[in-house]
N, C-alpha and C positions, 0 to 999 in steps of 0.2 A: 266638881267631883271627878270628872274624867281626867282633868289635868293633874290632880293629886295622885290618881292611880298610875298614870304614865310616869310621873316623877318617882314614885316608889319603885316601879319596875326598873327604871333606869338606874336608880341608886343600888338596887339589889344586883343588877348585872355588873355594875362598876366594882362593887365590893367583891363579888364572886370572881370576876376576871383577875383581880389583883392577887388573889390567893390561889388561883387555879394552877394545877400541875399539867393538865392535859385538856385541850379544848378541841372538840370535834363539831363540825358543822354538817348539817344534813337536811334532807327533805323527806316528807312522808305523805301518804295518801291512803284513803281507806273508806270503809263502810261505816255509817252511823245507823244504829237502830234506836230511834229517838221516840220518846213519849212524854207525856205530862202527867204528873202524879199530884194528888191533893184532893181536898174535899169537893171542889167544884169540877174536878176532872173525871168523875165517874162516867163510865161509858165511852171514854176516849180510847182510841186504839193508837198504837204506835205506827211509825212509818220509817221506811228505809231511805237513806240518802247518803251523801258523801261528805268527806272533809279532806283538806289538803293544806300543806304549809311547810314552814321551816322549823328546824330543831337545832338546838345547840346543847351538846353534852359537855359540861364543865367538870372535869375530874378534880376533886378536892383531895382525895386519897386513893389508895388502891381499891377500896371497896365502896367509896361514897362519891356521888356526883350530884350536881344540881342540873336539871334539864328543863330550861325554859323553852317554850314553843310559841309560835304565832300561827294560828290556823284559821282558815275560812271553814265554817261548819254550817251545813244546812240541817236544821232540826225541825220539829213540828209535831203535828198529831192529826188524826182523823176523828171526826165526830160523826158516827153512824146515824145517830138520831136526827141530827140537823142536816146530814148528807153534805158535809163540808170537809175540806182539808185545809190545814193551816201550815204555811211555810214560814219558818223563822230562820233568818240568816244572821249568823254571828261572826264576829272576829273574836276568837277565843284565845286567851293567853294563860295557859296552864304553867305553873312553876312547880315542877315535880322534884322531890327528893328521890334519888336513884341509888338503891343499896344493892350491891352485888352479893348474891347468896351462893352462886356456883359459877363456874367458868362460862362467861357469856350471858348468864341469866341474872336478871335483877328484878326486884320488887320496887314499885314506885308509889308515891302518894304525895298529895299537896293540894293547894288551892288553885282555883281557876277563876279568872275574870272574863266575862263575855260582854262584848259591846254589840248591841243589836244594830244591824245594818239595814234590815228590811223585815217587814212582817205583813204577810198577805193571807187572806182567807179566800179560798176558791170554792164556789158553789158547784158541786158535782153535776147537777142537772142542767145548769145554764152555761157553765164555764166562765161566769162572771167573776172577776177578782175585785176584792175590796181591801184597802190598806187597813191594818189594825192600828188605830191612832192612840190606843190606851196601853200600848206595849211599854214595858219598863226599859229604859235605855241600857241599864247594867244588869247582868245576871251573875251572881256570885255563887260558886259551886265548890264542892270538894271532889277529888278524884283519887282513885286507887287503881292499880293495874300491875302488869308484868311486861317485861321486855326481854327479848332474846336477840343478842348480837352475834352474827357470824364474823369470823376473822376477816372476810373480804369486804366488810362494811355494810352489808345488808342487815336490816333488823326487822323484827316483827313485834307488834304490840297488841295487847288486849287491855281495855280500860273501861271502868265504869265511873261515870260522872253523875253526881246528883246535886241538884240545885238547892240552895238554902234560902233563896229569895223568890218571891212570887214573880211570875213573868208578865202579868197583866194587872193593871190597876183594878182594885176591888174584885179580885178573882183569886181564889185559893188554889194555885197550881204552880208547880215547879218543874223545870226541865229534868229529864232523866234520860241518859244516853249511854248505850253500850257502843264502844267503837273498836273496830278491828283495823289495824294498820300495817302497812309494809313501807319500809323506807330505806334510805341509803346514807351513810356518813361518808362525806367526800374525802376526808383526810384521816 
């Protein structure tokens, strides 16, 4: 399954690059406000963490671009009743449609594939850490957001990503992340 996802992403990049008018490479980092939503996630609180990675903005026309990204993203939640914190590390690959609506300002939306790298639950009382062995390896999500690019290459993003797949086997709960980013396009 992971190989098929990677091949689809490579095919999309190849198709987009052949039709692109303008390609910009960049990097970004920022704050995640992550939580888990769903029937089994009642009483869970969100947690703040980080994300960082690379960005490619592929201009297809003057107002439309495809913006794939590859990001390390720390997500998770806190369960006050059980007094534990969960740390979920993902390699996220969002592929955003980027539509310019004003000079430098664009709206974005698209799918995101997350590959789980690590999942740990930490007991707040004892500091013991336990791997979550029932974590799903793939997290499929949808994302919407906005981006503002300055002429000097600096950009700012706000994005909301909501999972469409459960994150743990036999558990009704999906990732939900608000992210705020700052980045720079190198060219």
